[in-house]
MMTF fields as JSON, N, C-alpha, C and O atoms, coordinates in Angstrom:
{
  "mmtfVersion": "1.0.0",
  "mmtfProducer": "UNKNOWN",
  "numBonds": 515,
  "numAtoms": 516,
  "numGroups": 129,
  "numChains": 1,
  "numModels": 1,
  "chainsPerModel": [1],
  "groupsPerChain": [129],
  "chainIdList": ["A"],
  "bondAtomList": [4, 2, 8, 6, 12, 10, 16, 14, 20, 18, 24, 22, 28, 26, 32, 30, 36, 34, 40, 38, 44, 42, 48, 46, 52, 50, 56, 54, 60, 58, 64, 62, 68, 66, 72, 70, 76, 74, 80, 78, 84, 82, 88, 86, 92, 90, 96, 94, 100, 98, 104, 102, 108, 106, 112, 110, 116, 114, 120, 118, 124, 122, 128, 126, 132, 130, 136, 134, 140, 138, 144, 142, 148, 146, 152, 150, 156, 154, 160, 158, 164, 162, 168, 166, 172, 170, 176, 174, 180, 178, 184, 182, 188, 186, 192, 190, 196, 194, 200, 198, 204, 202, 208, 206, 212, 210, 216, 214, 220, 218, 224, 222, 228, 226, 232, 230, 236, 234, 240, 238, 244, 242, 248, 246, 252, 250, 256, 254, 260, 258, 264, 262, 268, 266, 272, 270, 276, 274, 280, 278, 284, 282, 288, 286, 292, 290, 296, 294, 300, 298, 304, 302, 308, 306, 312, 310, 316, 314, 320, 318, 324, 322, 328, 326, 332, 330, 336, 334, 340, 338, 344, 342, 348, 346, 352, 350, 356, 354, 360, 358, 364, 362, 368, 366, 372, 370, 376, 374, 380, 378, 384, 382, 388, 386, 392, 390, 396, 394, 400, 398, 404, 402, 408, 406, 412, 410, 416, 414, 420, 418, 424, 422, 428, 426, 432, 430, 436, 434, 440, 438, 444, 442, 448, 446, 452, 450, 456, 454, 460, 458, 464, 462, 468, 466, 472, 470, 476, 474, 480, 478, 484, 482, 488, 486, 492, 490, 496, 494, 500, 498, 504, 502, 508, 506, 512, 510],
  "bondOrderList": [1, 1, 1, 1, 1, 1, 1, 1, 1, 1, 1, 1, 1, 1, 1, 1, 1, 1, 1, 1, 1, 1, 1, 1, 1, 1, 1, 1, 1, 1, 1, 1, 1, 1, 1, 1, 1, 1, 1, 1, 1, 1, 1, 1, 1, 1, 1, 1, 1, 1, 1, 1, 1, 1, 1, 1, 1, 1, 1, 1, 1, 1, 1, 1, 1, 1, 1, 1, 1, 1, 1, 1, 1, 1, 1, 1, 1, 1, 1, 1, 1, 1, 1, 1, 1, 1, 1, 1, 1, 1, 1, 1, 1, 1, 1, 1, 1, 1, 1, 1, 1, 1, 1, 1, 1, 1, 1, 1, 1, 1, 1, 1, 1, 1, 1, 1, 1, 1, 1, 1, 1, 1, 1, 1, 1, 1, 1, 1],
  "groupList": [{"groupName": "MET", "atomNameList": ["N", "CA", "C", "O"], "elementList": ["N", "C", "C", "O"], "formalChargeList": [0, 0, 0, 0], "bondAtomList": [1, 0, 2, 1, 3, 2], "bondOrderList": [1, 1, 2], "singleLetterCode": "M", "chemCompType": "L-PEPTIDE LINKING"}, {"groupName": "SER", "atomNameList": ["N", "CA", "C", "O"], "elementList": ["N", "C", "C", "O"], "formalChargeList": [0, 0, 0, 0], "bondAtomList": [1, 0, 2, 1, 3, 2], "bondOrderList": [1, 1, 2], "singleLetterCode": "S", "chemCompType": "L-PEPTIDE LINKING"}, {"groupName": "THR", "atomNameList": ["N", "CA", "C", "O"], "elementList": ["N", "C", "C", "O"], "formalChargeList": [0, 0, 0, 0], "bondAtomList": [1, 0, 2, 1, 3, 2], "bondOrderList": [1, 1, 2], "singleLetterCode": "T", "chemCompType": "L-PEPTIDE LINKING"}, {"groupName": "GLU", "atomNameList": ["N", "CA", "C", "O"], "elementList": ["N", "C", "C", "O"], "formalChargeList": [0, 0, 0, 0], "bondAtomList": [1, 0, 2, 1, 3, 2], "bondOrderList": [1, 1, 2], "singleLetterCode": "E", "chemCompType": "L-PEPTIDE LINKING"}, {"groupName": "ASN", "atomNameList": ["N", "CA", "C", "O"], "elementList": ["N", "C", "C", "O"], "formalChargeList": [0, 0, 0, 0], "bondAtomList": [1, 0, 2, 1, 3, 2], "bondOrderList": [1, 1, 2], "singleLetterCode": "N", "chemCompType": "L-PEPTIDE LINKING"}, {"groupName": "HIS", "atomNameList": ["N", "CA", "C", "O"], "elementList": ["N", "C", "C", "O"], "formalChargeList": [0, 0, 0, 0], "bondAtomList": [1, 0, 2, 1, 3, 2], "bondOrderList": [1, 1, 2], "singleLetterCode": "H", "chemCompType": "L-PEPTIDE LINKING"}, {"groupName": "TYR", "atomNameList": ["N", "CA", "C", "O"], "elementList": ["N", "C", "C", "O"], "formalChargeList": [0, 0, 0, 0], "bondAtomList": [1, 0, 2, 1, 3, 2], "bondOrderList": [1, 1, 2], "singleLetterCode": "Y", "chemCompType": "L-PEPTIDE LINKING"}, {"groupName": "ARG", "atomNameList": ["N", "CA", "C", "O"], "elementList": ["N", "C", "C", "O"], "formalChargeList": [0, 0, 0, 0], "bondAtomList": [1, 0, 2, 1, 3, 2], "bondOrderList": [1, 1, 2], "singleLetterCode": "R", "chemCompType": "L-PEPTIDE LINKING"}, {"groupName": "ILE", "atomNameList": ["N", "CA", "C", "O"], "elementList": ["N", "C", "C", "O"], "formalChargeList": [0, 0, 0, 0], "bondAtomList": [1, 0, 2, 1, 3, 2], "bondOrderList": [1, 1, 2], "singleLetterCode": "I", "chemCompType": "L-PEPTIDE LINKING"}, {"groupName": "GLY", "atomNameList": ["N", "CA", "C", "O"], "elementList": ["N", "C", "C", "O"], "formalChargeList": [0, 0, 0, 0], "bondAtomList": [1, 0, 2, 1, 3, 2], "bondOrderList": [1, 1, 2], "singleLetterCode": "G", "chemCompType": "PEPTIDE LINKING"}, {"groupName": "GLN", "atomNameList": ["N", "CA", "C", "O"], "elementList": ["N", "C", "C", "O"], "formalChargeList": [0, 0, 0, 0], "bondAtomList": [1, 0, 2, 1, 3, 2], "bondOrderList": [1, 1, 2], "singleLetterCode": "Q", "chemCompType": "L-PEPTIDE LINKING"}, {"groupName": "VAL", "atomNameList": ["N", "CA", "C", "O"], "elementList": ["N", "C", "C", "O"], "formalChargeList": [0, 0, 0, 0], "bondAtomList": [1, 0, 2, 1, 3, 2], "bondOrderList": [1, 1, 2], "singleLetterCode": "V", "chemCompType": "L-PEPTIDE LINKING"}, {"groupName": "LYS", "atomNameList": ["N", "CA", "C", "O"], "elementList": ["N", "C", "C", "O"], "formalChargeList": [0, 0, 0, 0], "bondAtomList": [1, 0, 2, 1, 3, 2], "bondOrderList": [1, 1, 2], "singleLetterCode": "K", "chemCompType": "L-PEPTIDE LINKING"}, {"groupName": "LEU", "atomNameList": ["N", "CA", "C", "O"], "elementList": ["N", "C", "C", "O"], "formalChargeList": [0, 0, 0, 0], "bondAtomList": [1, 0, 2, 1, 3, 2], "bondOrderList": [1, 1, 2], "singleLetterCode": "L", "chemCompType": "L-PEPTIDE LINKING"}, {"groupName": "ASP", "atomNameList": ["N", "CA", "C", "O"], "elementList": ["N", "C", "C", "O"], "formalChargeList": [0, 0, 0, 0], "bondAtomList": [1, 0, 2, 1, 3, 2], "bondOrderList": [1, 1, 2], "singleLetterCode": "D", "chemCompType": "L-PEPTIDE LINKING"}, {"groupName": "PHE", "atomNameList": ["N", "CA", "C", "O"], "elementList": ["N", "C", "C", "O"], "formalChargeList": [0, 0, 0, 0], "bondAtomList": [1, 0, 2, 1, 3, 2], "bondOrderList": [1, 1, 2], "singleLetterCode": "F", "chemCompType": "L-PEPTIDE LINKING"}, {"groupName": "PRO", "atomNameList": ["N", "CA", "C", "O"], "elementList": ["N", "C", "C", "O"], "formalChargeList": [0, 0, 0, 0], "bondAtomList": [1, 0, 2, 1, 3, 2], "bondOrderList": [1, 1, 2], "singleLetterCode": "P", "chemCompType": "L-PEPTIDE LINKING"}, {"groupName": "ALA", "atomNameList": ["N", "CA", "C", "O"], "elementList": ["N", "C", "C", "O"], "formalChargeList": [0, 0, 0, 0], "bondAtomList": [1, 0, 2, 1, 3, 2], "bondOrderList": [1, 1, 2], "singleLetterCode": "A", "chemCompType": "L-PEPTIDE LINKING"}, {"groupName": "TRP", "atomNameList": ["N", "CA", "C", "O"], "elementList": ["N", "C", "C", "O"], "formalChargeList": [0, 0, 0, 0], "bondAtomList": [1, 0, 2, 1, 3, 2], "bondOrderList": [1, 1, 2], "singleLetterCode": "W", "chemCompType": "L-PEPTIDE LINKING"}, {"groupName": "CYS", "atomNameList": ["N", "CA", "C", "O"], "elementList": ["N", "C", "C", "O"], "formalChargeList": [0, 0, 0, 0], "bondAtomList": [1, 0, 2, 1, 3, 2], "bondOrderList": [1, 1, 2], "singleLetterCode": "C", "chemCompType": "L-PEPTIDE LINKING"}],
  "groupTypeList": [0, 1, 2, 3, 4, 2, 5, 6, 3, 7, 8, 9, 9, 3, 10, 9, 11, 7, 12, 13, 11, 14, 7, 15, 6, 14, 13, 0, 14, 3, 13, 16, 3, 17, 6, 3, 8, 7, 12, 13, 5, 17, 16, 14, 13, 1, 10, 17, 7, 3, 12, 13, 15, 0, 15, 13, 1, 9, 18, 0, 9, 9, 16, 10, 13, 6, 8, 3, 10, 6, 9, 5, 16, 7, 13, 7, 0, 7, 5, 5, 16, 15, 16, 8, 17, 1, 13, 3, 7, 14, 10, 18, 0, 13, 19, 0, 10, 10, 17, 0, 0, 14, 2, 9, 11, 14, 3, 1, 13, 10, 14, 3, 13, 12, 17, 17, 15, 15, 7, 2, 17, 14, 15, 0, 7, 4, 12, 3, 9],
  "groupIdList": [1, 2, 3, 4, 5, 6, 7, 8, 9, 10, 11, 12, 13, 14, 15, 16, 17, 18, 19, 20, 21, 22, 23, 24, 25, 26, 27, 28, 29, 30, 31, 32, 33, 34, 35, 36, 37, 38, 39, 40, 41, 42, 43, 44, 45, 46, 47, 48, 49, 50, 51, 52, 53, 54, 55, 56, 57, 58, 59, 60, 61, 62, 63, 64, 65, 66, 67, 68, 69, 70, 71, 72, 73, 74, 75, 76, 77, 78, 79, 80, 81, 82, 83, 84, 85, 86, 87, 88, 89, 90, 91, 92, 93, 94, 95, 96, 97, 98, 99, 100, 101, 102, 103, 104, 105, 106, 107, 108, 109, 110, 111, 112, 113, 114, 115, 116, 117, 118, 119, 120, 121, 122, 123, 124, 125, 126, 127, 128, 129],
  "secStructList": [7, 7, 6, 6, 1, 7, 2, 2, 2, 2, 2, 6, 2, 2, 2, 2, 2, 2, 2, 2, 2, 2, 2, 2, 2, 2, 2, 2, 2, 2, 7, 4, 4, 4, 2, 2, 2, 2, 2, 6, 1, 7, 1, 7, 7, 2, 2, 2, 2, 2, 2, 2, 2, 2, 2, 2, 2, 2, 2, 6, 6, 1, 7, 7, 2, 2, 2, 2, 2, 2, 1, 7, 7, 7, 2, 2, 2, 2, 2, 6, 6, 1, 7, 7, 7, 2, 2, 2, 2, 2, 2, 2, 2, 2, 2, 2, 2, 2, 2, 2, 2, 2, 6, 6, 7, 7, 2, 2, 2, 2, 2, 2, 2, 2, 2, 2, 2, 2, 2, 2, 2, 2, 6, 6, 7, 7, 1, 7, 7],
  "xCoordList": [21.031, 20.18, 19.668, 19.703, 19.13, 18.723, 17.448, 16.718, 17.135, 15.849, 14.652, 13.486, 14.998, 14.025, 13.498, 12.492, 14.047, 13.546, 12.175, 12.021, 11.307, 10.133, 10.235, 11.293, 9.226, 9.311, 9.247, 9.836, 8.581, 8.559, 10.098, 10.611, 10.634, 12.142, 13.046, 13.983, 12.831, 13.791, 13.608, 14.536, 12.265, 12.01, 12.532, 12.569, 12.918, 13.342, 12.226, 12.148, 11.354, 10.365, 9.436, 9.264, 8.908, 8.009, 8.368, 7.515, 9.777, 10.191, 10.03, 9.511, 10.547, 10.44, 9.133, 8.901, 8.102, 6.895, 6.462, 6.121, 6.387, 5.935, 6.552, 5.851, 7.697, 8.398, 7.817, 7.677, 7.449, 6.988, 5.541, 5.255, 4.755, 3.416, 3.288, 2.47, 4.182, 4.133, 4.51, 3.86, 5.543, 5.942, 4.719, 4.283, 4.077, 3.212, 2.031, 1.615, 1.648, 0.554, 0.89, 0.097, 2.26, 2.801, 2.772, 2.565, 2.946, 3.01, 1.682, 1.419, 0.804, -0.835, -1.164, -1.733, -0.631, -0.999, -0.346, -0.934, 0.88, 1.849, 1.704, 1.771, 1.512, 1.448, 0.219, -0.716, 0.204, -1.013, -1.478, -2.653, -0.596, -0.924, -1.602, -1.978, -1.9, -2.56, -3.947, -4.532, -4.333, -5.773, -6.977, -7.765, -7.004, -8.374, -8.171, -9.052, -7.235, -6.948, -7.026, -7.559, -6.378, -6.63, -7.868, -8.212, -8.634, -10.02, -10.915, -12.044, -10.485, -11.397, -10.988, -11.517, -10.051, -9.801, -10.415, -10.835, -10.41, -10.807, -9.731, -8.537, -10.306, -9.208, -8.059, -6.941, -8.252, -7.345, -6.939, -7.779, -5.778, -5.085, -4.678, -4.303, -4.727, -4.33, -4.704, -3.906, -6.096, -6.6, -6.233, -6.037, -6.223, -5.881, -4.369, -4.026, -3.458, -2.095, -1.86, -1.015, -2.706, -2.614, -3.145, -2.582, -4.268, -4.824, -3.942, -3.974, -3.298, -2.442, -1.11, -0.465, -0.812, 0.567, 0.307, 1.095, -1.018, -1.324, -1.573, -1.167, -2.14, -2.515, -1.025, -0.843, -0.137, 1.089, 1.916, 2.501, 1.889, 2.894, 2.572, 3.51, 1.217, 0.871, 1.087, 1.547, 0.638, 0.793, 2.257, 2.608, 3.033, 4.44, 5.144, 6.248, 4.363, 4.932, 5.443, 6.259, 4.862, 5.108, 4.038, 3.19, 3.899, 2.791, 1.267, 1.087, 0.325, -0.877, -1.897, -2.954, -1.36, -2.063, -3.338, -4.209, -3.503, -4.852, -5.916, -6.949, -5.504, -6.475, -6.781, -7.863, -5.71, -6.014, -6.952, -7.625, -6.951, -7.863, -9.27, -10.34, -9.103, -10.445, -10.804, -11.806, -10.173, -10.628, -10.022, -9.112, -10.628, -10.004, -10.071, -11.087, -9.202, -9.181, -10.422, -10.863, -10.888, -11.916, -11.663, -12.486, -10.557, -10.069, -11.067, -11.447, -11.503, -12.392, -13.692, -14.198, -14.21, -15.457, -15.351, -16.244, -14.323, -13.993, -13.791, -14.205, -13.212, -13.085, -14.211, -14.293, -15.159, -16.323, -17.039, -17.633, -17.159, -17.924, -17.117, -17.818, -15.957, -15.007, -14.932, -14.663, -15.177, -15.091, -13.687, -12.937, -13.075, -11.776, -11.708, -12.273, -10.87, -10.612, -9.289, -8.606, -8.826, -7.415, -6.66, -5.566, -7.344, -6.626, -6.27, -5.147, -7.366, -6.942, -5.986, -5.09, -6.156, -4.942, -3.645, -2.662, -3.656, -2.269, -1.74, -0.532, -2.566, -2.127, -1.758, -0.889, -2.457, -2.088, -0.96, -0.345, -0.493, 0.781, 1.862, 2.9, 1.474, 2.695, 3.196, 4.407, 2.32, 2.618, 3.292, 4.275, 2.807, 3.551, 5.009, 5.927, 5.146, 6.46, 7.31, 8.444, 6.961, 7.725, 8.187, 9.349, 7.17, 7.386, 8.469, 9.266, 8.457, 9.529, 11.007, 12.023, 10.984, 12.354, 12.761, 13.903, 11.801, 12.156, 12.62, 13.336, 12.204, 12.52, 13.767, 14.169, 14.216, 15.468, 15.233, 16.052, 14.001, 13.789, 14.76, 14.815, 15.335, 16.102, 15.563, 14.419, 16.247, 15.707, 15.094, 14.054, 15.491, 15.177, 13.774, 12.84, 13.7, 12.578, 11.432, 10.28, 11.816, 10.88, 10.252, 9.059, 11.112, 10.431, 9.589, 8.513, 9.745, 8.891, 7.584, 6.503, 7.789, 6.485, 5.701, 4.506, 6.431, 5.491, 4.8, 3.711, 5.152, 4.446, 3.256, 2.123, 3.558, 2.425, 1.406, 0.239, 1.846, 1.108, 0.083, -1.104, 0.694, 0.032, -1.138, -2.289, -0.945, -1.928, -3.026, -4.167, -2.887, -3.636, -4.435, -5.647, -3.721, -4.317, -5.381, -6.403, -5.041, -5.857, -7.059, -8.159, -6.857, -8.107, -9.056, -10.112, -8.678, -9.41, -10.525, -11.604, -10.171, -10.936, -12.203, -12.455, -13.151, -14.636, -15.491, -16.712, -14.907, -15.602, -14.783, -13.569, -15.356, -14.529, -13.685, -13.912, -12.733, -11.706, -10.504, -9.608],
  "yCoordList": [-6.902, -6.787, -8.038, -8.923, -8.431, -9.733, -10.066, -9.141, -11.305, -11.749, -11.601, -11.764, -11.295, -11.084, -9.521, -9.217, -8.699, -7.318, -7.421, -8.333, -6.666, -6.633, -5.895, -5.317, -5.873, -4.901, -3.633, -2.855, -3.137, -1.827, -1.381, -0.407, -1.942, -1.652, -1.841, -1.06, -2.753, -2.936, -1.773, -1.27, -1.372, -0.31, 1.082, 2.042, 1.19, 2.414, 3.172, 4.401, 2.345, 2.798, 3.985, 4.124, 4.773, 5.683, 6.66, 6.993, 7.08, 7.73, 6.972, 7.473, 5.551, 4.723, 4.563, 4.604, 4.354, 4.061, 5.22, 5.18, 6.436, 7.562, 7.984, 8.419, 7.818, 7.87, 7.046, 7.451, 5.816, 4.803, 5.221, 5.305, 5.447, 5.953, 7.172, 7.271, 8.156, 9.293, 9.084, 9.54, 8.4, 7.888, 7.27, 7.66, 6.274, 5.396, 6.522, 6.334, 7.442, 8.19, 9.159, 9.496, 9.651, 10.29, 9.672, 10.367, 8.418, 7.73, 7.345, 7.181, 7.19, 6.979, 8.286, 8.277, 9.351, 10.607, 10.798, 11.266, 10.402, 10.626, 9.669, 10.066, 8.437, 7.414, 6.977, 6.49, 7.153, 7.116, 5.574, 5.281, 4.671, 3.17, 2.998, 1.856, 4.061, 3.857, 4.674, 4.988, 4.929, 5.646, 5.129, 5.817, 3.906, 3.184, 3.207, 3.707, 2.78, 2.883, 4.347, 4.678, 5.124, 6.587, 7.246, 8.139, 6.68, 7.512, 6.821, 7.278, 5.725, 5.388, 6.024, 5.743, 6.874, 7.743, 9.056, 9.399, 9.833, 11.344, 12.176, 11.88, 13.333, 14.296, 14.555, 14.638, 14.697, 14.997, 13.717, 12.923, 13.479, 12.132, 12.307, 11.319, 13.325, 13.621, 12.597, 12.097, 12.309, 11.449, 9.785, 8.919, 9.699, 8.238, 8.106, 6.994, 9.064, 9.034, 8.721, 7.919, 9.447, 9.074, 7.847, 7.135, 7.606, 6.295, 4.911, 3.887, 5.039, 4.078, 4.122, 3.093, 5.107, 5.324, 4.674, 3.926, 5.056, 4.351, 2.921, 2.203, 2.417, 1.098, 0.23, -0.814, 0.616, 0.055, -0.131, -1.17, 0.975, 1.203, -0.218, -0.934, -0.59, -1.662, -3.076, -4.058, -2.981, -4.18, -4.752, -5.892, -3.527, -4.009, -4.528, -5.072, -4.304, -4.652, -3.551, -3.72, -2.294, -1.072, -0.698, -1.549, 0.402, 1.025, 0.659, 0.735, 0.279, -0.11, 1.198, 1.223, 2.299, 3.513, 3.515, 4.333, 2.672, 2.569, 2.09, 2.697, 0.973, 0.241, 1.16, 1.199, 1.792, 2.663, 3.816, 4.336, 4.226, 5.412, 4.948, 5.437, 3.895, 3.407, 2.093, 1.668, 1.244, -0.158, -0.969, -0.576, -2.244, -3.149, -2.708, -2.084, -2.895, -2.527, -3.009, -2.282, -4.237, -4.797, -4.273, -3.556, -4.648, -4.225, -4.493, -3.638, -5.822, -6.276, -5.409, -4.855, -5.319, -4.419, -2.999, -2.396, -2.501, -0.98, -0.825, 0.176, -1.763, -1.671, -2.094, -1.828, -2.842, -3.072, -2.273, -2.775, -0.993, 0.015, 0.158, 0.582, -0.05, 0.344, -0.961, -2.049, -0.814, -1.826, -2.271, -1.437, -3.486, -3.83, -5.164, -6.194, -5.003, -6.391, -6.635, -6.07, -7.482, -7.658, -6.46, -6.168, -5.713, -4.521, -3.475, -2.99, -3.193, -2.307, -2.922, -2.267, -4.137, -4.872, -4.625, -4.194, -4.863, -4.83, -3.362, -3.171, -2.353, -0.932, -0.445, 0.412, -1.024, -0.648, -1.477, -1.052, -2.574, -3.369, -2.472, -2.076, -2.215, -1.146, -0.059, 0.143, 0.702, 1.979, 1.479, 2.075, 0.361, -0.016, -0.456, -0.057, -1.337, -1.91, -0.86, -0.863, 0.148, 1.302, 2.11, 2.511, 2.396, 3.198, 2.397, 3.066, 1.232, 0.406, 0.741, 0.989, 0.716, 0.802, 2.309, 2.626, 3.144, 4.508, 5.068, 6.066, 4.418, 4.788, 3.901, 3.9, 3.342, 2.365, 1.39, 1.22, 0.747, -0.416, -1.698, -2.12, -2.147, -3.408, -4.445, -4.849, -4.915, -5.823, -7.02, -7.384, -7.692, -8.812, -8.474, -9.277, -7.239, -6.721, -6.515, -6.858, -5.901, -5.869, -6.941, -6.944, -8.013, -9.4, -9.794, -10.201, -9.819, -10.161, -9.503, -10.091, -8.017, -7.331, -7.258, -6.967, -7.53, -7.616, -8.827, -8.787, -9.99, -11.142, -10.878, -11.268, -10.172, -9.92, -8.939, -9.074, -7.799, -6.914, -7.524, -7.218, -8.317, -9.131, -9.82, -9.518, -10.631, -11.39, -10.521, -10.916, -9.447, -8.536, -7.845, -7.684, -7.395, -6.639, -7.512, -7.021, -8.903, -9.956, -10.219, -10.489, -10.145, -10.432, -9.162, -9.19, -8.078, -6.883, -7.007, -6.417, -7.755, -7.945, -8.283, -9.098, -7.614, -7.867, -7.813, -7.672, -7.912, -8.105, -8.825, -8.879, -9.428, -10.25, -9.421, -8.266, -10.18, -9.409, -9.214, -8.626],
  "zCoordList": [8.697, 9.453, 9.941, 9.087, 11.228, 11.7, 10.956, 10.601, 10.7, 10.045, 11.062, 10.702, 12.31, 13.359, 13.242, 13.884, 12.572, 12.518, 11.798, 10.986, 12.01, 11.466, 10.073, 9.826, 9.158, 7.883, 8.194, 7.443, 9.278, 9.589, 10.035, 9.485, 10.798, 11.071, 9.837, 9.669, 9.041, 7.834, 6.854, 6.22, 6.785, 5.8, 6.333, 5.563, 7.591, 8.224, 9.007, 8.999, 9.695, 10.561, 9.812, 8.601, 10.88, 10.493, 9.213, 8.389, 9.16, 7.897, 6.654, 5.656, 6.71, 5.581, 5.105, 3.897, 6.088, 5.512, 4.96, 3.778, 5.661, 5.116, 3.625, 2.711, 3.562, 2.038, 1.017, -0.137, 1.432, 0.658, 0.204, -0.99, 1.083, 0.823, -0.014, -0.929, 0.358, -0.436, -2.013, -2.953, -2.09, -3.57, -4.096, -5.179, -3.386, -3.898, -4.559, -5.702, -3.911, -4.255, -5.314, -6.193, -5.178, -6.338, -7.516, -8.51, -7.646, -8.936, -9.368, -10.559, -8.4, -8.827, -9.839, -10.931, -9.118, -9.979, -11.362, -12.337, -11.338, -12.512, -13.523, -14.686, -13.288, -14.274, -14.94, -14.305, -16.287, -17.098, -16.972, -17.193, -16.638, -16.458, -15.335, -15.071, -14.45, -13.142, -13.204, -12.167, -14.211, -14.579, -13.821, -13.173, -13.983, -13.219, -11.766, -11.066, -11.296, -9.764, -9.151, -8.091, -10.058, -9.447, -9.46, -8.686, -10.534, -10.432, -9.396, -9.216, -8.681, -7.546, -6.276, -5.201, -6.418, -5.164, -5.501, -6.607, -4.253, -4.053, -4.762, -4.753, -5.427, -6.092, -5.251, -5.758, -3.937, -2.814, -2.294, -1.868, -2.3, -1.795, -0.325, 0.306, 0.158, 1.582, 2.619, 3.412, 2.537, 3.537, 3.314, 4.167, 1.869, 1.528, 1.941, 2.343, 1.895, 2.14, 3.629, 4.027, 4.427, 5.778, 6.258, 7.089, 5.707, 6.159, 5.751, 6.433, 4.747, 4.133, 5.035, 5.236, 5.456, 6.207, 7.479, 8.057, 7.934, 9.362, 9.223, 10.137, 8.285, 8.183, 7.842, 8.468, 6.994, 6.684, 7.977, 8.282, 8.675, 9.98, 10.748, 11.1, 10.99, 11.732, 11.118, 11.7, 9.748, 9.009, 8.732, 8.429, 8.945, 8.792, 9.993, 9.955, 11.168, 12.588, 13.443, 14.349, 13.068, 14.005, 14.679, 14.944, 15.013, 15.839, 15.048, 13.832, 15.99, 15.237, 15.263, 15.892, 14.44, 14.43, 13.669, 13.963, 12.73, 12.055, 13.147, 13.43, 13.671, 14.551, 15.944, 16.529, 16.27, 17.434, 17.192, 18.082, 15.769, 15.447, 14.927, 15.29, 13.993, 13.33, 13.677, 13.102, 14.57, 14.732, 13.685, 12.955, 13.64, 12.619, 11.294, 10.985, 10.43, 9.188, 8.205, 7.314, 8.467, 7.609, 6.14, 5.57, 5.6, 4.285, 3.221, 2.422, 3.255, 2.087, 2.235, 1.26, 3.512, 3.495, 3.164, 2.569, 3.525, 3.423, 1.747, 1.163, 1.149, -0.461, -1.329, -2.528, -0.567, -1.336, -2.06, -3.015, -1.83, -2.715, -3.996, -4.914, -4.302, -5.234, -6.135, -5.625, -7.49, -8.391, -8.439, -8.944, -8.006, -8.066, -8.799, -8.432, -9.988, -10.849, -10.725, -9.87, -11.555, -11.807, -12.193, -11.709, -13.166, -13.794, -12.639, -12.5, -11.833, -10.569, -9.66, -9.127, -9.478, -8.578, -9.261, -8.658, -10.335, -11.099, -11.158, -11.02, -11.351, -11.272, -9.915, -9.758, -8.87, -7.48, -7.131, -6.153, -7.663, -7.511, -8.256, -7.727, -9.532, -10.159, -9.558, -9.463, -9.119, -8.114, -6.925, -6.484, -6.34, -5.05, -5.232, -4.515, -6.278, -6.674, -7.086, -6.607, -7.973, -8.435, -7.237, -7.18, -6.132, -5.175, -4.163, -3.504, -4.094, -3.232, -4.012, -3.361, -5.29, -6.167, -5.9, -5.566, -6.062, -6.085, -4.737, -4.652, -3.766, -2.266, -1.873, -0.71, -2.6, -2.193, -1.016, -0.112, -1.114, -0.273, -0.62, -1.774, 0.183, 0.086, -0.808, -0.598, -1.771, -2.657, -2.054, -2.603, -1.081, -0.353, 0.298, 0.272, 0.875, 1.499, 0.521, 0.789, -0.704, -1.647, -2.148, -2.452, -2.271, -2.723, -1.745, -2.182, -0.198, 0.757, 0.635, 0.688, 0.44, 0.576, -0.766, -0.819, -1.781, -3.086, -3.068, -3.642, -2.528, -2.28, -1.305, -1.585, -0.097, 0.789, 0.375, 0.742, -0.492, -1.135, -2.196, -2.308, -2.839, -3.958, -3.161, -3.478, -2.253, -1.597, -1.08, -1.316, -0.44, -0.043, -1.043, -0.899, -2.15, -3.312, -4.085, -4.564, -4.168, -4.901, -3.999, -4.481, -2.786, -1.805, -1.816, -1.183, -2.525, -2.61, -3.819, -3.765, -4.792, -5.873, -5.525, -4.637, -6.274, -6.005, -7.322, -7.263, -8.349, -9.636, -10.543, -10.348, -11.592, -12.484, -13.488, -13.848, -13.846, -14.768, -14.178, -14.783]
}
């Protein structure tokens, strides 16, 4: 693929993003190592799944579904009510990295997304630790 393709196109468009998000939240439910990040979410993950799908679609260069429905993401503000330290960031990253591997995301794309995801997840931290 051309290096000009967006992450959205490279991951497989809507289907690829949906697959990634679904696996991510499945892992959050399955992995004991994700306990702290999981307990910050509602028991029913369907709304979280849809919002992350919509956000990642635009964030990866596809349709701006989240912005169209909710406006600017204001990620830090929206995550402020939840205590997020390095542990929660790392658990989020664990689930996302495993989801990328499990869904067959190309290794070079995984490397690019891992770096971008880490920067964003690290920015969400709002408590020491």
